C-alpha positions in Angstrom: 0.0 0.0 0.0 1.5 3.4 -0.9 2.7 5.2 2.2 0.7 8.3 1.5 -2.5 6.5 2.3 -1.4 6.0 5.8 -0.9 9.7 6.8 -2.8 12.9 6.9 0.5 14.8 6.5 1.7 16.8 3.5 2.4 14.5 0.7 4.3 16.1 -2.2 7.2 14.8 -4.3 9.4 16.7 -6.6 8.9 15.9 -10.3 11.3 17.0 -12.9 13.0 19.4 -10.5 10.5 22.3 -11.1 7.1 20.8 -10.2 5.5 19.2 -7.3 3.0 16.4 -7.8 0.2 14.9 -5.8 -2.1 11.9 -6.6 -5.8 11.1 -6.8 -7.5 7.8 -7.2 -8.5 7.1 -10.7 -10.4 4.7 -12.9 -12.7 2.6 -10.7 -13.2 -0.8 -12.4 -10.8 0.3 -15.1 -7.3 0.2 -13.6 -8.0 1.5 -10.0 -4.7 3.4 -9.9 -3.1 6.5 -8.5 -3.0 9.4 -11.0 -0.3 11.9 -10.5 -1.2 15.6 -10.8 1.5 18.2 -11.4 1.3 21.7 -9.8 3.5 24.8 -10.2 6.5 25.0 -8.0 5.8 27.1 -4.9 2.2 26.0 -4.5 1.3 24.5 -1.1 -0.3 21.1 -1.8 -1.9 19.2 1.0 -3.3 15.7 0.8 -6.5 14.8 2.8 -7.3 11.1 2.5 -10.1 9.4 4.5 -9.3 7.4 7.7 -9.6 4.1 5.8 -8.5 0.9 7.4 -7.1 -2.6 6.5 -8.8 -5.3 4.5 -10.6 -7.8 6.8 -9.7 -10.6 4.4 -11.7 -13.7 3.7 -11.8 -14.7 7.3 -13.3 -11.3 8.2 -16.0 -11.8 5.6 -16.7 -15.3 6.8 -17.1 -14.0 10.4 -19.7 -11.5 9.2 -21.8 -14.3 7.6 -21.4 -16.3 10.8 -22.7 -13.4 12.9 -25.6 -11.8 11.0 -27.2 -8.7 12.4 -30.9 -8.9 13.2 -31.6 -12.2 11.4 -30.6 -15.8 11.6 -27.9 -17.3 9.4 -28.6 -17.0 5.7 -28.5 -20.8 5.4 -31.3 -21.0 8.0 -33.4 -18.4 6.2 -33.0 -20.4 3.0 -34.3 -23.7 4.5 -37.5 -24.7 2.8 -37.0 -22.2 0.0 -37.1 -23.4 -3.6 -35.8 -20.3 -5.4 -33.4 -17.4 -4.5 -32.5 -14.1 -6.1 -29.4 -12.1 -5.4 -29.4 -8.5 -6.4 -26.1 -6.9 -7.2 -25.4 -3.2 -7.9 -23.6 -2.1 -11.1 -20.3 -0.5 -12.0 -21.4 3.0 -10.9 -20.8 1.5 -7.4 -17.5 0.1 -6.2 -18.8 -3.0 -4.5 -16.4 -6.0 -5.1 -19.3 -8.4 -5.5 -17.0 -11.1 -6.9 -15.6 -11.4 -3.4 -19.0 -11.6 -1.7 -21.0 -13.7 -4.1 -19.3 -17.0 -3.3 -20.2 -16.6 0.4 -23.8 -15.9 -0.4 -24.0 -18.9 -2.7 -22.4 -21.1 -0.2 -25.0 -20.1 2.4 -27.9 -20.8 0.0 -26.5 -24.2 -0.9 -26.1 -25.1 2.7 -29.7 -24.1 3.2 -30.8 -26.7 0.7 -31.2 -24.7 -2.5 -29.7 -26.1 -5.7 -27.5 -23.9 -7.8 -29.8 -23.8 -10.8 -32.5 -22.3 -8.5 -30.2 -19.3 -7.7 -30.6 -16.3 -9.9 -28.6 -13.1 -10.1 -30.4 -9.9 -10.9 -28.3 -6.8 -11.8 -29.9 -3.9 -9.9 -29.1 -1.2 -12.4 -32.1 1.0 -11.4 -32.4 3.7 -14.1 -28.8 3.2 -15.4 -27.8 1.3 -18.6 -27.8 -2.5 -18.7 -24.5 -4.2 -18.1 -22.8 -6.0 -20.9 -20.8 -9.3 -20.6 -17.4 -7.6 -20.0 -18.9 -5.3 -17.3 -20.6 -8.3 -15.6 -17.3 -10.2 -15.5 -15.7 -7.2 -13.8 -18.4 -7.1 -11.2 -19.1 -10.8 -10.6 -16.1 -12.6 -11.8 -15.6 -14.9 -14.8 -16.9 -18.0 -13.0 -20.3 -16.5 -12.2 -21.1 -15.7 -15.8 -20.5 -19.4 -16.7 -22.5 -20.9 -13.8 -25.5 -18.7 -13.1 -28.7 -17.2 -14.6 -27.9 -13.5 -14.8 -30.3 -10.8 -15.9 -30.3 -7.0 -16.1 -33.2 -5.2 -14.4 -35.4 -3.3 -16.8 -37.2 -0.3 -15.1 -39.8 -0.2 -17.9 -40.9 -3.8 -18.2 -41.4 -7.0 -16.3 -42.8 -5.2 -13.3 -45.6 -5.9 -10.8 -47.4 -3.3 -8.7 -47.5 -3.9 -4.9 -49.6 -0.8 -4.0 -48.4 2.5 -2.5 -46.1 3.4 0.4 -47.4 5.4 3.3 -45.5 8.4 1.7 -47.3 8.1 -1.6 -44.9 6.2 -3.8 -46.4 3.6 -6.2 -44.4 0.5 -5.8 -43.5 -1.2 -9.1 -40.9 -4.0 -8.6 -39.1 -6.4 -10.9 -41.2 -9.6 -11.4 -38.2 -11.9 -11.2 -37.3 -10.4 -7.8 -40.8 -10.9 -6.4 -41.1 -14.5 -7.5 -38.1 -15.7 -5.5 -38.6 -17.2 -2.1 -35.5 -15.7 -0.6 -34.1 -12.3 -1.7 -30.6 -11.1 -0.8 -29.0 -7.8 -1.9 -25.2 -7.2 -2.2 -24.0 -3.6 -2.2 -21.8 -1.0 -0.5 -22.2 2.2 1.4 -21.1 5.6 0.1 -22.4 9.0 1.3 -25.5 10.0 -0.7 -27.3 13.3 -0.8 -30.7 11.7 -1.2 -30.7 8.5 0.9 -28.0 9.4 3.4 -25.9 6.5 2.3 -26.1 4.0 -0.5 -26.7 0.3 0.2 -29.5 -1.4 2.2 -33.0 -1.0 0.8 -31.7 1.3 -1.9 -30.8 -1.9 -3.7 -34.5 -2.5 -4.2 -35.6 1.1 -4.6 -34.2 2.2 -7.0 -32.2 -0.9 -7.8 -35.0 -3.2 -9.1 -37.9 -0.8 -9.1 -39.9 0.6 -12.0 -39.2 4.0 -13.4 -42.4 5.5 -12.0 -41.4 4.3 -8.5 -37.9 5.7 -8.8 -39.2 9.0 -10.1 -41.6 9.6 -7.3 -39.1 8.7 -4.7 -36.4 11.0 -6.2 -38.5 14.0 -7.1 -37.3 17.2 -5.5 -40.8 18.4 -5.0 -42.3 15.3 -3.3 -41.9 16.8 0.2 -39.7 14.0 1.5 -37.0 15.0 3.9 -33.6 13.8 2.7 -29.9 14.6 3.1 -26.3 13.6 3.0 -25.2 11.3 5.9 -28.8 11.5 7.2 -30.6 8.3 8.1 -32.8 9.0 11.1 -35.6 11.2 9.9 -34.7 10.7 6.2 -38.1 10.2 4.6 -36.7 9.3 1.2 -34.7 6.5 2.9 -37.8 5.5 4.9 -39.8 5.3 1.6 -37.1 3.0 0.2 -37.2 0.8 3.2 -41.0 0.5 3.2 -40.9 -0.4 -0.5 -38.2 -3.1 0.2 -40.3 -4.6 3.0 -43.4 -4.7 0.7 -41.2 -6.5 -1.9 -40.0 -9.0 0.6 -36.2 -8.2 0.8 -34.9 -10.9 3.1 -31.4 -9.8 4.0 -28.5 -7.6 2.8 -24.7 -8.1 2.4 -23.2 -4.6 2.6 -19.6 -3.5 2.7 -17.6 -0.5 3.7 -14.4 0.1 1.6 -11.1 1.8 1.9 -9.6 4.0 -0.9 -8.1 0.8 -2.5 -11.6 -0.7 -2.7 -10.6 -3.2 0.0 -13.3 -4.4 2.4 -12.9 -2.7 5.8 -16.2 -3.9 7.1 -18.8 -6.5 6.1 -22.4 -6.4 7.4 -24.9 -9.2 6.9 -28.5 -9.4 8.0 -31.6 -7.4 8.4 -32.0 -4.7 5.6 -32.3 -1.9 8.2 -30.4 -3.1 11.2 -27.4 -4.3 9.3 -27.4 -1.2 7.1 -27.4 1.1 10.2 -24.4 -0.8 11.6 -22.6 -0.4 8.3 -23.4 3.3 8.3 -21.7 3.7 11.7 -18.7 2.0 10.3 -18.7 4.1 7.1 -18.8 7.4 9.1 -15.5 6.4 10.8 -13.8 4.9 7.7 -14.7 7.9 5.5 -13.8 10.4 8.2 -11.5 13.0 6.9 -9.5 15.8 8.6 -11.1 19.2 8.1 -9.0 21.6 6.1 -9.4 25.4 6.6 -10.2 27.6 3.7 -8.0 27.0 0.6 -7.6 28.6 -2.8 -8.1 25.4 -4.8 -9.7 22.1 -4.0 -9.1 19.0 -6.2 -11.9 16.4 -5.6 -11.6 13.1 -7.4 -14.9 11.4 -8.3 -13.4 8.0 -7.5 -14.8 5.5 -6.8 -17.8 6.8 -8.8 -15.8 7.8 -11.9 -16.8 5.0 -14.3 -19.5 7.3 -15.8 -18.8 11.0 -15.9 -22.2 12.2 -14.9 -21.6 10.9 -11.4 -19.0 13.8 -10.9 -21.5 15.7 -8.7 -20.8 13.1 -6.0 -17.3 14.3 -5.7 -18.7 17.4 -3.9 -19.6 15.2 -0.9 -16.7 16.5 1.3 -17.7 20.1 0.7 -21.3 19.4 1.4 -20.6 17.4 4.5 -19.7 20.4 6.5 -21.2 23.9 6.9 -17.7 25.4 7.1 -16.2 26.9 3.9 -13.4 24.8 2.5 -12.7 27.1 -0.5 -12.9 30.9 -0.2 -15.4 32.8 -2.4 -12.8 33.6 -5.0 -11.4 30.1 -5.0 -11.7 27.1 -7.4 -13.2 23.7 -7.0 -11.9 21.1 -9.6 -13.7 17.8 -9.9 -11.6 15.2 -11.7 -13.2 12.1 -13.2 -11.8 9.3 -15.4 -15.2 8.9 -17.1 -14.0 5.5 -18.2 -17.3 4.6 -19.9 -17.9 8.2 -21.2 -20.6 10.5 -19.9 -22.9 7.7 -18.9 -26.6 6.9 -19.0 -29.4 7.7 -16.5 -32.9 7.3 -17.9 -34.5 9.3 -15.0 -32.1 12.2 -14.5 -30.3 12.3 -17.8 -31.1 14.1 -21.0 -34.7 13.6 -22.0 -35.6 11.8 -18.7 -38.5 12.7 -16.5 -36.2 14.5 -14.1 -33.6 15.4 -16.7 -32.1 18.8 -17.5 -32.4 18.9 -21.2 -33.3 22.4 -22.2 -32.8 23.9 -18.8 -29.5 25.6 -19.7 -26.2 25.6 -17.9 -26.4 24.9 -14.2 -23.3 27.1 -13.6 -24.0 30.6 -15.2 -21.3 33.3 -15.4 -22.8 34.9 -12.3 -22.8 31.7 -10.3 -22.0 32.8 -6.7 -19.2 31.4 -4.7 -16.1 29.4 -5.9 -15.6 28.6 -9.5 -16.4 25.0 -10.4 -14.3 23.3 -13.1 -14.4 19.8 -14.5 -11.5 17.7 -15.6 -12.2 14.6 -17.7 -10.2 13.4 -20.7 -12.9 11.2 -22.0 -15.9 13.5 -22.7 -16.5 16.6 -24.7 -18.4 19.8 -24.1 -21.4 18.5 -26.0 -21.7 15.6 -23.5 -21.6 18.0 -20.6 -24.1 20.5 -22.1 -26.6 17.7 -22.8 -26.8 17.3 -19.0 -27.4 21.0 -18.5 -23.8 21.8 -17.3 -21.6 24.6 -18.8 -19.3 22.9 -21.3 -16.9 25.8 -21.1 -15.9 24.6 -17.6 -14.7 21.3 -18.9 -11.0 20.6 -19.4 -9.7 17.5 -21.2 -6.0 18.4 -20.6 -4.6 18.8 -17.1 -1.8 21.1 -18.1 -4.3 23.5 -19.7 -6.4 23.5 -16.5 -3.3 24.2 -14.4 -2.4 27.2 -16.6 -5.9 28.6 -15.9 -5.4 28.0 -12.2 -2.0 29.6 -12.2 -3.3 32.7 -14.1 -6.1 33.0 -11.6 -4.3 32.2 -8.3 -0.7 33.3 -8.9 2.5 31.7 -7.7 1.6 30.8 -4.1 -1.7 29.0 -4.2 -2.9 26.6 -1.5 -4.3 23.4 -2.8 -6.3 20.7 -0.9 -6.6 17.3 -2.5 -9.4 14.8 -1.7 -8.1 11.7 -3.5 -11.4 9.7 -3.4 -13.9 12.4 -2.6 -17.1 10.3 -3.1 -16.2 8.4 0.0 -15.0 11.2 2.2 -16.9 13.0 5.0 -15.3 16.1 6.6 -16.1 15.2 10.2 -12.6 14.9 11.5 -10.2 17.2 13.3 -9.6 20.8 12.2 -6.2 21.2 10.6 -4.4 24.3 9.2 
């Protein structure tokens, strides 16, 4: 493990004698590497990683399955069942499902199910269906040979279960509903809508119909929501009620470090196990609090497979009421965008909650720090289709640095959040 993941101290190395360089995480599912960023000599560059933690290994995962939270062992829950479905999230989430799936299957087999009665449903929600190569990345090559695997379709193959107490019509994937035992594999990242990912979110929106997803996600539906908020989060409550109506049996959720290693594994009741995972996530993602800086570099890793997820890199700044960047400062969101701009049938161009025709979200008179985007794999047309200002996109890092140097001069202060989508600024205040 690179030493700089282990310290909150300044991490800069000289490059070429005249520049200093810092790193961000880059290319989730497509390399998972450290990308070096060059800055002008004389700039003060500080590195702010999350607390993280060591991988618990296969023994740690096994222990989580042996001590489920709020339920019996999965094998005991499976006894007497004839069919099982396992929901797995897609590549917009960093869950290493290939490590968890064998444990789930082992439990189901021990409970008396035959392998040909176990089905895997890809909970893509309103995202694009996964192709063979993407499924192999997520599940492993053995799974694609041995199991029935299907992408969820939010427009077809649905059944209606009624309406939640908060007014959301519940349309759920028919294959999911037909199974006797239903298990969901996912991970927790901070989320501005549901507090954290994972848990019942793997059902709504994971395997829900587009009308269900839309009603739960509308900004004008009156539901209380918020980043890092679970208690009192009505959008999350709506998801959990829908998941109960759909019969979700248990979850297998993980908390990850910046290398996408498993720091914590939580198995059991969809609500109790999820709450325990969230407590772990708050500690693992805890990040020292930097005072006001001229420039913040926020990597969209580990949500950088599709560029439109870049907004999640603002999590650190939104997790505190204190200003991290001064009013004349600059926020740079960096994303690999390995699969391009990405697809979202609900919030993307032309979708029910999309931004097509609404104009740039960052106008010239946008108050506060300037927000710039760095991604080598998309163009300004891609950005503008989503309603963002394409003039704020840079494909070349050196061109972006030239702009920053012209704006901030020879002595700028730079704070780097190397995996911003999994960082919460709830730690100690540092200068």
